[in-house]
N, C-alpha and C positions, 0 to 999 in steps of 0.2 A: 504494500499500499504506499504511494507516493506521499511525502509530507505535504500538509495543507499549505505551509509558507515555507519558502527557502529565500533567504537574503544573500546577496552576493556583493561584498564590499559596500554595502548601502551607506551612502553619504550625503548629508544636507547641510550646507553652509549658508548663513546669512551675512554677507560681507566677511568681516574677520572672525565671526562667531561660527565654530563648528558644532552644531547641534546634534547631529548624528554622525558618527565617525567611523566608517567602513566596517559596519557591522555584518557579521556572518552568523546566521542563525536558521535552525531547522525546527519548525513547530509541526507535530504529529497531528494526523487528521483525527478528529474526534477528542482531542485533550483541551483541558482548560489551562491556558498559559497566563500565569500572573507576572505583571510587569511593575516592579517596585522602583521608586526613586523619589527624591524630593522634587519641589517645583523647579523647572529649569533643567532638568537632568537630561531631558531629550524624550521622555514618554510619549507625550502627545505629538511631538513632531514625528517619531517613528510610527505612530498610529495613522498620522495624516498622510505619510509617504505610502505606506501600505494600502491605505484606502484610495489612493490617487488624488487627494485633496491637495497635496504638494508635490511637485516634480523634484526628483533627486538631482543633486548636483553631479554625482557619480555613482557608478555601480547600479544594480537593480535588484529585484525581487520577483519571484513567481508566487502568486497568491491564488490558490485553487487552480494552479497549473497554468495560469495567465500571467504574462509579463506586464508588470505595472507601467513600464515605459512604452512599450510597442502596442499593448493591448488594454488600455485604460478602461474602456466601455465595457469589455468582457470581464475585467475584474469587479467592475461596480454591478454588474448583473449578478455575480456570485458572493457579494458581501452584504452585510447589514451593519449599521452603526447606531450606537446609542452614544450621544455627545455628553461631555460634562454639562454643558449649558442646556436648559430645556429647550426643546425645538419643535414640539407639536404646536399646532395652531389653536390658540385660545378661542378664536371665534368661531370654530367648527366644533361638532360633537366629536365623541371618541369614534363613533362608526364612520363619520365623514372623514376624519383622519386616516383611518385605515383604507377606506375607499380610494381616496387621492393618492396614497402611496402605492396602493395595488396598481393603479393605472400608470404611475410613473414608472413603475418597475415592469410594466408589461405583463401583469398576470392576466390570464384569459379571462374575459368578461364572464363567462359561464361559471368560473370558479370563484370569483370574487366574493361573493355572499357567503358561500360555504367556509371559505377560509376565514373570513371576517368573524363569523360565528364561533369558529374553533378557536381563534385567537383570544376573543372576548372571554370564552369560558376558561382558557388556560390562565388569563391573568385576573380572573374574577371580576370582570367588569361588564358582565352581561346586562346587570340591572341599571347600570349607569351608562349604556352605550349611546343612548340618544340625549344625554345631558351634555351642555356646553363645557368644554375642558376647562374654561376659566372658573368652573365650579368645583373642579377636582382638587383633592389634597395632593401634597407633594409626593406622597407614595403612589397614589393613583396615576398621576402623570408619568412617573417612572415606569410603572407597569405597562402603561399604554405605549410608552417609547419602546419597550422591549417587544410588545406585541407588533408594533409597526416594523421593528428591525427584522422580525422573524417572518413576516406574513408572505413574502415572495421566496421563502424557503432557501435563504442563503447557505452556502458551504461554510462561510467563516462569518462570525459576529463578533464586531468590535465594541466593547463595553469600557468607555472612558470615564472613569470615576462614576459608575452607575448609581452609588448610593450617597453621593455627596450632598450633605445638607439635610439628609433624611433623619427623622426621628428614629430610635432604636427599633420600635415595633415595625415601622415601614422598612427598614433595613433588613430585618429578618424576612419579610415577605419577599423582597427581591432575591434574597439568598435562596429562598425555597425555589423560585422559577428557575434560577441559574442551575441549582442542583438537578432540577428535573431535566433540563437540556443536557446536563452533563451525562445524567443516567441513560438518556436516550441514545447518546453517542453518535449522533449524525450531524452534528454541528461542531465546528471548531470554534473555541471562545478565546479571545485575546482580552484580558482583563487588567485594567489599570487601576490601581487604588492607593490610598494612604492608610486604609485601615488593615493592620497586620493580621487581626483575627479573620478578616474577610478573605485575605489571600490564603490564609493558612486552611481556612475551612473549604474553598472552593477549588484551589489550583492543584493541578497534577504536577506541574513544574513551575518554579518561579525564576525569573531573571532580574537581577538587581542592576539598575543602569545608574551610571555616574559619568556625567560630562560627555555623554554620547557613546559611551562604551558599556557592554555588558561585562560588569566585573566579577559576577558569580552567577551561576546557573545550575539548579539541581531541583529535586523534590523538596517539599517542606521538611519532611522528616530527615532527609540526608544533610540539608542545610543546618538543621538544629544540631544533628550529630557533630557537624563540623565545629560548631560552637562547644559542644561536647559536655560541658560540666553543669551541674545543678548547684543551687544555693540551699544550705540548710542552716536555720537559726535555731540555737539552742538557749534555753533559759535555764541556767544551772549553777551550782556553787562556784566559787573562786577555785582556781587551780585546774578545772576541767580541760581548758584548752591544752595544757602540758599533756594530758592523757590521750588526746585524740589527734593532735596536729602531726604526729609522724606515722599514722596509718597509711598503708600504701596507696588507697584510693582517695586520700585527702591531699589536694595540692596546695591549699592556702587555708589559714585560720587566723582570724583576728577578733579582738574584742570590740564591740560596736554597740553603743546605746544600751550598756548593761546586760548584753547577752553576747553570745559567740556566733560569729558568721563563718561558715565552713564553706568552701568550694570543693565538691567531690564528684568522682565519676559515677554515673548511673546511680541516683539515690534510691531507686526502686530495688536495686539488687543489693546495695551496700548499707542501707540505712539501719537494719537490725544489727549488724556488726558494729556500727557507729554508736548506737545507743548502748550497746552492751559495754564497749569501752569506756563510754562517758560515765556510766553509773547513774547517779541521782540526778535525773533531769526532770524539771518541772513543765516544760512546755517545748514543743517542736513545731516548727514552721518549715515547710518545703516549698521551694520555688523552683519549678521545672523550667527549662529553657524555652523560651518563646521566639517567634519571628521578630520581636522587637530587639531581643538580644542579637539575633542574626544580622539584622539590618545595622545595629551599632557596631557589631565587630567588623562587618565587611565594609560599611559605608559610613557610618557615624562620624569617624574621625577624618575621613577622606573627602566625603562630598561636600562641596561648597555650592550653596545655592547661587544660581546666576543672579546678578543684580537686577533691580527693577527696570533699569534702563535695557538690559538685554531682553528680558520678558517683553517689554514694549516694543522693541525692535523686531523681535520674533513675530508678534501679532501684527505688526504693520506689514511685514515681509509676506506673512501668509495671505493677509488681506489683498495685497498687490498681485500675489500669485494667482489667487482665484479669480480675480478681475481678469 
């Protein structure tokens, strides 16, 4: 099965700024690929290149088997996009938005009504299908945008910060729909997000991008294993640190805020041995490695957010390119 996306030295420059720098990447068909990085790291520029909203300075990519440079119209027929900013029409109903999008993407007229009903049911908007979008909540709008992005049955779906600004309940709703698409396995999803829990929960693999480069790429669990060690806090009598700091699975031990903080390998396997060596322990707190730790290890001390001037320059350049 060929990859859904292959990039070949894909590069985008805005004057002196290199936003995407010779990226070579393969994304498998049917996977959810998470793209993490701070503002200005190149995430949205990469999405815009792959979706043909921007032209590459050099290099190219194949999306659903189509070349973004030579076959942009064919690429667009095979992709769906949910943008960071809301893009559904407030003055139309939910049903009308889906009908218009179906026409734009060439869905056969005989199939449009059936597809609309299926999408509305998928995102639980059937009861509000004929209400104007301006009356929708933020979560409902996001769900409608996902339905719109799927109605022409794209092979690749780009979700650029799909839950940005949503309340926790609405965010969980969107996650549910993305998991459903993932389980179906017939749509490749490229997800950009600042929410580490979201990336961890939804992604098959994660790429961390820094100043236009993919600096780390692996599954969420493998990335966490690379960080490797858990943190255990013990509330215990003075002198306990001397008992445990030389254990083979403990790499660091310090006294902190009236308790001991220990860094150790695989707390699930070694916690009992640690407690046995410590003796009299009043309280235990275990903090497992998360994607936040991964991000800080691989990117936190390296990534520098681009200045507001760079961000503004990029937006201006993108606007000119679209025109």
